[in-house]
Backbone as JSON, one array per atom type, in Angstrom:
{
  "sequence": "XXXXXXXXXXXXXXXXXXXXXXXXXXXXXXXXXXXXXXXXXXXXXXXXXXXXXXXXXXXXXXXXXXXXXXXXXXXXXXX",
  "N": [[27.85, -29.15, -43.11], [26.02, -29.47, -40.85], [27.01, -27.33, -39.36], [26.29, -25.01, -40.78], [23.58, -25.26, -40.62], [23.06, -24.97, -37.84], [24.04, -22.43, -37.63], [22.21, -20.9, -39.2], [19.88, -21.53, -37.61], [20.55, -20.06, -35.25], [20.79, -17.43, -36.18], [18.15, -17.09, -37.09], [16.76, -17.39, -34.66], [17.74, -15.05, -33.32], [16.88, -12.92, -34.86], [14.14, -13.3, -34.71], [13.79, -12.91, -32.03], [14.55, -10.08, -31.82], [12.52, -8.95, -33.35], [10.36, -9.58, -31.96], [10.88, -8.3, -29.45], [10.74, -5.77, -30.52], [8.14, -5.35, -31.41], [6.69, -5.59, -28.96], [7.76, -3.38, -27.61], [6.79, -1.25, -29.24], [3.98, -1.67, -29.02], [3.52, -1.12, -26.46], [1.77, 0.75, -24.33], [1.72, 1.65, -21.82], [3.64, 3.17, -20.45], [4.56, 6.64, -19.95], [5.35, 9.13, -22.42], [8.31, 11.09, -23.12], [7.82, 13.43, -24.57], [5.21, 13.93, -23.98], [5.32, 14.61, -21.22], [6.97, 16.86, -21.38], [5.21, 18.57, -22.69], [3.24, 18.88, -20.91], [4.56, 20.23, -18.84], [5.36, 22.62, -20.18], [2.77, 23.67, -20.61], [1.92, 24.08, -18.01], [3.7, 26.1, -17.22], [3.12, 28.17, -18.92], [0.48, 28.71, -18.18], [0.95, 29.57, -15.49], [2.43, 31.98, -16.01], [0.55, 33.44, -17.28], [-1.36, 33.73, -15.23], [0.08, 35.25, -13.36], [0.68, 37.52, -14.89], [-2.03, 38.49, -15.11], [-2.54, 39.01, -12.42], [-0.74, 41.16, -11.98], [-1.89, 43.01, -13.82], [-4.31, 43.46, -12.68], [-3.82, 44.48, -10.2], [-2.07, 46.57, -10.61], [0.57, 46.93, -9.56], [3.52, 45.84, -7.93], [3.72, 42.39, -7.6], [5.41, 40.35, -6.59], [7.86, 41.39, -4.82], [10.56, 40.71, -4.29], [11.47, 39.04, -6.32], [11.27, 40.87, -8.47], [13.2, 42.79, -7.65], [15.46, 41.21, -7.83], [15.63, 40.58, -10.61], [15.92, 43.08, -11.63], [18.44, 43.83, -10.5], [19.94, 41.83, -12.0], [19.93, 42.89, -14.6], [21.05, 45.39, -14.21], [23.76, 45.08, -14.05], [26.94, 46.22, -13.81], [29.52, 45.47, -14.5]],
  "CA": [[26.4, -29.03, -43.26], [25.48, -29.13, -39.57], [27.53, -26.04, -38.91], [25.4, -24.08, -41.43], [22.22, -25.38, -40.05], [23.1, -24.31, -36.51], [24.2, -20.97, -37.89], [20.93, -20.43, -39.59], [18.97, -21.47, -36.52], [20.97, -19.1, -34.38], [20.35, -16.24, -36.89], [16.71, -17.02, -37.18], [16.3, -17.07, -33.35], [18.15, -13.71, -32.99], [15.95, -12.09, -35.6], [12.8, -13.39, -34.15], [13.81, -12.26, -30.69], [14.58, -8.71, -31.99], [11.27, -8.67, -33.82], [9.4, -9.76, -30.77], [11.12, -7.09, -28.6], [10.44, -4.36, -31.18], [6.69, -5.39, -31.47], [6.38, -5.33, -27.63], [8.07, -2.05, -27.4], [5.85, -0.41, -29.99], [2.68, -1.82, -28.57], [3.54, -0.77, -24.94], [1.23, 2.24, -24.1], [1.65, 1.84, -20.32], [4.57, 4.25, -19.98], [4.3, 7.97, -20.44], [6.56, 9.56, -23.24], [8.98, 12.33, -22.82], [7.18, 14.56, -25.22], [3.92, 14.26, -23.15], [5.76, 15.25, -20.01], [7.44, 18.19, -21.78], [4.04, 19.41, -23.16], [2.51, 19.27, -19.65], [5.35, 21.25, -18.09], [5.12, 23.87, -20.87], [1.41, 24.19, -20.36], [1.87, 24.61, -16.59], [4.5, 27.37, -17.17], [2.39, 29.23, -19.65], [-0.72, 29.05, -17.41], [1.51, 30.36, -14.44], [2.71, 33.23, -16.44], [-0.69, 34.22, -17.58], [-1.89, 34.1, -13.9], [0.88, 36.27, -12.81], [0.38, 38.72, -15.63], [-3.34, 38.84, -14.72], [-2.35, 39.64, -11.07], [-0.14, 42.44, -12.3], [-2.72, 43.89, -14.56], [-5.37, 43.57, -11.75], [-3.5, 45.36, -9.03], [-1.15, 47.61, -11.03], [1.55, 47.05, -8.63], [4.5, 44.71, -7.93], [3.19, 41.27, -6.75], [6.49, 39.67, -5.95], [8.97, 42.43, -4.88], [11.91, 40.12, -4.22], [11.8, 38.67, -7.7], [11.36, 42.15, -9.25], [14.51, 43.28, -7.32], [16.5, 40.27, -8.36], [15.65, 40.75, -12.0], [16.61, 44.37, -11.84], [19.87, 43.66, -10.24], [20.62, 41.17, -13.0], [20.12, 43.68, -15.78], [21.86, 46.55, -13.91], [25.17, 44.63, -13.88], [27.91, 47.2, -14.45], [30.7, 44.69, -14.94]],
  "C": [[25.69, -28.71, -41.91], [25.71, -27.84, -38.97], [26.59, -24.96, -39.51], [24.02, -24.08, -40.88], [22.13, -24.73, -38.64], [23.2, -22.84, -36.65], [22.87, -20.33, -38.25], [19.87, -20.39, -38.59], [19.29, -20.32, -35.51], [20.52, -17.76, -34.93], [18.83, -16.04, -36.79], [16.21, -16.69, -35.76], [16.66, -15.57, -32.98], [17.22, -12.79, -33.68], [14.52, -12.15, -35.0], [12.74, -12.76, -32.86], [13.9, -10.67, -30.86], [13.17, -8.16, -32.53], [10.22, -8.62, -32.76], [9.58, -8.57, -29.81], [10.68, -5.88, -29.13], [8.88, -4.25, -31.17], [6.2, -5.01, -30.03], [6.6, -3.87, -27.2], [7.18, -0.98, -28.14], [4.4, -0.49, -29.52], [2.47, -1.45, -27.18], [2.98, 0.69, -24.96], [1.18, 2.46, -22.57], [2.49, 3.01, -19.93], [4.26, 5.6, -20.66], [5.54, 8.42, -21.26], [7.13, 10.87, -22.7], [8.34, 13.51, -23.38], [5.85, 14.94, -24.44], [4.29, 15.01, -21.96], [6.24, 16.75, -20.34], [6.23, 19.13, -22.08], [3.31, 19.85, -21.74], [3.25, 20.28, -18.83], [5.23, 22.66, -18.8], [3.82, 24.56, -20.63], [1.34, 24.8, -18.99], [2.59, 25.87, -16.54], [3.66, 28.52, -17.84], [1.15, 29.65, -18.79], [-0.22, 29.86, -16.09], [1.67, 31.76, -14.85], [1.57, 33.98, -16.78], [-1.43, 34.58, -16.3], [-1.21, 35.23, -13.3], [0.74, 37.58, -13.59], [-1.04, 39.25, -15.35], [-3.35, 39.58, -13.4], [-1.82, 41.13, -11.17], [-1.07, 43.47, -12.9], [-3.89, 44.26, -13.55], [-5.08, 44.62, -10.66], [-2.57, 46.53, -9.37], [-0.08, 47.92, -10.13], [2.51, 45.89, -8.66], [3.94, 43.65, -7.05], [4.19, 40.63, -5.95], [7.71, 40.62, -5.92], [10.34, 41.85, -4.87], [12.3, 39.71, -5.65], [12.03, 39.81, -8.54], [12.84, 42.62, -8.91], [15.55, 42.56, -7.88], [16.73, 40.46, -9.76], [16.35, 42.1, -12.35], [18.01, 44.43, -11.52], [20.66, 42.91, -11.27], [20.96, 41.98, -14.24], [20.88, 44.95, -15.42], [23.28, 46.22, -13.6], [26.1, 45.67, -14.47], [29.17, 46.6, -14.95], [31.95, 45.4, -14.66]]
}
């Protein structure tokens, strides 16, 4: 009888511990999520691309010639 009582107490304590840790993790708003970081990076890349496209349209010439040459070399690969 004492064995079962101890077993029930251990199980109850384990379940209460898991519930407490789960509630703490769900309520924690201090850390930043991975999705938020990904969205911020994506927004920065899109804004950068729009600025670069605007510069190309404004000046009608190559803004970054080194990058242009590298990209052309990549696509002109004869193999």
